[in-house]
N, C-alpha and C positions, 0 to 999 in steps of 0.2 A: 504494500500500500504506500502511496506517496502523494505529495502535493505536486501539481503541475502548473508551471507559470509560463505564460506567453508575454514576453517583455518587448513591446514595441516591434513586433515582427512585421516584416514587409516581404512580399514575394512579387517579383516582376518577371515577365517573359519578354523575350526579344522576338517580335514578329516582323521579320524582314526589315530590320532597322527601326521599326516602331516599338516603343516600350509600352507593354501592357501591364498595368498594376493590378494584380489579381487579389492581393491582400495588402491593405494599406494601413500600416502603423497600428496593429491590433494588440491590445494588452488585456489579458484576462488572468486572474489568479483563481485556480481551481483547487478547492480544498481536498484534503485526504478523504477518500470515500465518497466524494460528491458525484452526483449524476448531473452533468451539464449538457444541455442540448444546444447545438449550433443550428439556427434556423434562418431561412431567408429564401428569396426567389431564386430560380435557376440562374447560374452565373454570378452569384453574389460573393463567391470566394470561400464558402463553407467547406467544400470537399478539399480544396487546395490547402486550407488551414489544417485540416485533419492530416493530409498527406505530409505536410511539413513536420508535424509532431511525430509522425511515424518514421520520418527520414526518407520517404519516397520522393520528396522534393526538397531541395536545399533552399534555405531562406536567403534572401538578398540582404536583409539587415535585421538587427535585433537579436534576442536570445530566447532559447527555449530551455527551461530548467525543469528537471525531474528530481524532486526531493533536494532542491538547492544546487544540484550539479548541472552545469551547462552541457547540453547534449547536441549542440549544433552540428558537430563534426563526427558524431558517432554513427556507425553504420546501423541500418534498421535492425539487424539481428542482435546488436549489442545494446539496444535501448531498453530492454526489459519491458517492452510494450507489445500487446497483442491486438491485432486488427481483424475485424469481421467485415467482409465486403458485401455489397449488394448482390453480387453474382455467386456468393458462397465459395467459389474457387476451390471446389473439392477435386481430388484426383480421381478420375473416373474408373481407373483400373484397380483402385484400392478399396477394400472394405471400409466400413465405418471405423472398425478398430485400427486399420492401417492408416486412415486419414488422421485419426486423432493422436496416434502414437508417433507418426513419422517425424514431426518437428522435434519431439523430445529425444528421439533416437539420434537425430543429426546434430543437435545443439547442446545436449547435456551429457553428463556422465552417469545418469541414473541407470540402475540395473533393469533388466527386463521385468523383474517382479515389481519394482517400484513404478515403472511406467504402466504396467498392467493395472496396478492398484489405482493410480491416478485416473486412467481411462475409465475404469469401472465406476469409480466415485462420480465422475463427471456425467457418464451416461445415465446413472441412476438419478442424479439431480435433474437432468434434462428429460427424463422419462423415455429414454431410447435404449435401455439396457438390452432389450430383446432384438435390437437391430444391428448388433455388433458385426455380424457376418454378412450383412448385405452391402451391395455396392450402390453408389449414388443413383444409378439408373433405376434401381428398385425402390427408391424412396420418393415420397411426396415432397412438394416444395417446403412444407412446414417441417418435415423431418430433416431435409437437407439443411435448413436454417438452424435447426437444433444441433446438428453435427458440427456445422461451422462455428457455432457459439461454444460448443463443448471442446472443440480443438483449441480455442483461445483459453478456455478455463483451465485445461490441464497444464498450461505453461505457468500458471500461478504468477501472472505478470504484475508489475507495479501499477499499470493502467490499462484499461480497455479503450480501444477506438472502434467506433461502429459507424460505417458509412451506408446509411439508408438500408439496414439489413432486412427490413420488413416490406420493402417496396414491391417485391415480386409475389407477395401473398395476396389472397383474396381478402375482402373486407372483414369477414367474420374471423378468419384465422389471424389476420393482422391485429384485430382487437384482442384476441386471446393471447397472442404473443407479446403484446404490450404489457399485459399483466404479468406474464411469465418473466419477461426481462427485468421488470421492476423487482419482482420477488428474488430473482437470482442475484441481481446487483446488490440488493439490501443484505442478502444472506452472506455474500462474499465480502461486501464492504470495499470493493475495488473502485478506485477513482475511474470515472467513465466519461468519455466525450462522445456524444452521439450526434450524428448529422442527419437532418431531415428537412424536407420542404413542407412537410405535413404539420400544420400548426396544432392539430389534435394530438399528435404524438408529443410535440413540444410541451403542450399545456398539461397533459396527463402524466407524463413520465418523469419530468425533470425536477431536480431541486432548484435549479436556476436555468434561465434561458439566456443565450447570447444571440442577439439579432443582428444580422449582417445585411448590408445593401451596397452593391457596387464596391465590394472589398473593404468597406469601412464599417466599424463596429458602431451600431446605433444605440444599443442599450443592453445592459446585463442586469438581470433581476429575477425575482421569483415569478412564477406564472401570473400570480395575482397582481404583482407590482407592474408588470409589463402590460397587463390587460386594463387595469383601472388607473394607472399612473404612467401612461406612455411618455417617453422623453421627447418625442417629436411626432409630427404628422405621419411619417412613414410607419412608425411602430403602431400608431393608433389604427391606421387603415389596414395594416398587414395582419395584426393579431385580432382574431375574432371572426366568426362566421355566422351570419352575414357580417360584413365589415362595418365599421362605424360610419354613420351618415355624416357627411361634411358639407358645409356651405361656406363659400367665400363671401364675406360681408363687409360693409362699410361701417365705420364707427361714427354715429351721428348723435352727439350729445350723450345722453344716458341710455341709448339704445343701439342695437345692431340692426342693419337694414340691408336687404337686397331686393331684387325685383319681385320676389314672391312673398316675403313676410318680414315683419319687424319684431325684434326680440328685446324686451326691456331688460336692462342690466341691473344686477344687484350691486351693492357697494363693493363686495369682494371681487366680483367680475371686473368692475371698472378699475379697481386698484391694480388688478393683474394686467389689464390691457395697457395702462399708463398712457403714453402719448401716441400709441399706434393709431393709424387711421384706417387700417384694414386688418382683419383677422379671419381665421378659418374657425367657424363654429362647428362643434361636433357633438353628437349624441348617439349612444349605442342603441340598436334596435329594441333590445329588451327593456330599455328605460323609457321608451315612448309609451304614454298612456292613451288608450283608445276609449272613446265615449266619455271623455272628460267634461268638466264643467265648461260650457261655452263662454261663460263670463270671466273665466280666469285669464289674466293678462298673457299667459304663456300657452294659451290654447288657440287652435286654428281649425277652421273648416277645411276638410281635405276630401278628395275623391279617391276611392279604392279602385286601382287599376287591375291588379292581379293578386290572387291569394294562392300561396303554395302550402298545401297541407303536408306536414312532416310527421304526423302522428301525435307526438307529445307536444308539439307546438305548430303554429301556423306563421308563415312569413307573409305579411301584408304589405304590398307595394302600393304607394300612394303618391298623389301630387296635390299641391295646394289649390284650393277652390278659386277659380277665376284667374289663375296665373296665365302667363303668356304661352303661346303654342309650344315653345321649346322649354317649358317649365321643368324644373328639376324634380327628379323622382327621389323618394327615400323609402326606407323599409322599416316596419315595426315587427317585433316578434311577440306573439300573444299565445296564450295557452291553447293546447290542441282542441279543447272542448269549447272554446270561445268562438261563437259564430260571427263571422264577418263576411258579407257578400260582395262579390265583384260588382262594380258599378254603384255601390252605395256611397252616400255622403256621410262622413263621421266627423267627430271632433277629436283631434290629436293634441296631446299636451307634451311639451318638452320641459321636464322638471328642472328648475334652476340648480338643484343640488347634484344633478347628474350631467351637467354640461361640461364640455371640454373646450378650451380656447387655445389656438395656435397662432404664432406669428405668420402672417400671410407670405412674407418674403423668405424667411429661413426655415419655417416649419417647426421651430422650437416651441415646446409646450409653454404656454403662459399660465394656464390654469387647468387642473384636473380635478375630477371628483375625488373625494377623500377616501382612501383605502380603509382608514379606520372606521369611517361611517358605513362603508360596505359591510365590514365585519361586525359592526355594532350599530344597527339602524337607529337606535335611540339618540346617537350623536348628531343626526341630521335635524333633530327638532330644536 
């Protein structure tokens, strides 16, 4: 077990004389035994970051430390780090036993009995002890994924690196394996860095999330911190499904205004905005109240365009009543048993305590809803 530190690491590639910055000055301290998820859109640099930790890519600048030791120049096999790939990378001609023991045979001085003991313990932990004599072609995708993970476990590494290991599984098995991976990681207590573009995996599996965009680190925090207190507009719109509703608005006295609606500001909102003349107003779908009091200053008559039933909830897509032809759409999430009809006119309310405000030029968060208030609703009163 070990702490893992990324200290201002940068990775650039030379593309025919043009320099491409894949990872741009990223610093993250990952605690011993922590499960950190790197998440972001395709091409954001998350897999490249993982490969630099593994030693599969050399860094251009900065330091990578494992338990305080700089490992920049160490070969991958000397870093005491195990990596699980999206493709599983199993040897097709070897049995499960052979795949799991091969690395130990080649890189350690363990006896055959000691290797066999490790393999047996790992297969029992992974629930594949009855598959030891099968080859990869005889296994399902989920079983192959368990073998790949078990091959990493037998090495007893200081850290696990996982590059979208569940991407090739169907939705049901992926959900099952998320739980299994959490259980195994907690049981082993191994420092783990997990890469995914799936925010559901990021939110449900991690101790903390590191969000990347265009090679730059946007925010590091717990899932709830990133969801309720996003550092900037990118994080706010990336984390959450459906994503946060956002509107670019003008600051006019003690209100915000655009072509569709006007929103009265509270004193705390006005203080957060300061001298800015434009902001991005944000509210999450589940915070929008439907059939609210029409006399409330933060309530608006809206038209229901589309309703998406999801079973446990419905996504209600709406536009402001009487707005222009190119009026902006937004979405609310309501309970699955709450009846809302397409084409209906309803009253939607944007609660002041749930509002987010961002600088229109930089995207920096000016005001977020209080995470403490989310965890203790009595604080909103």
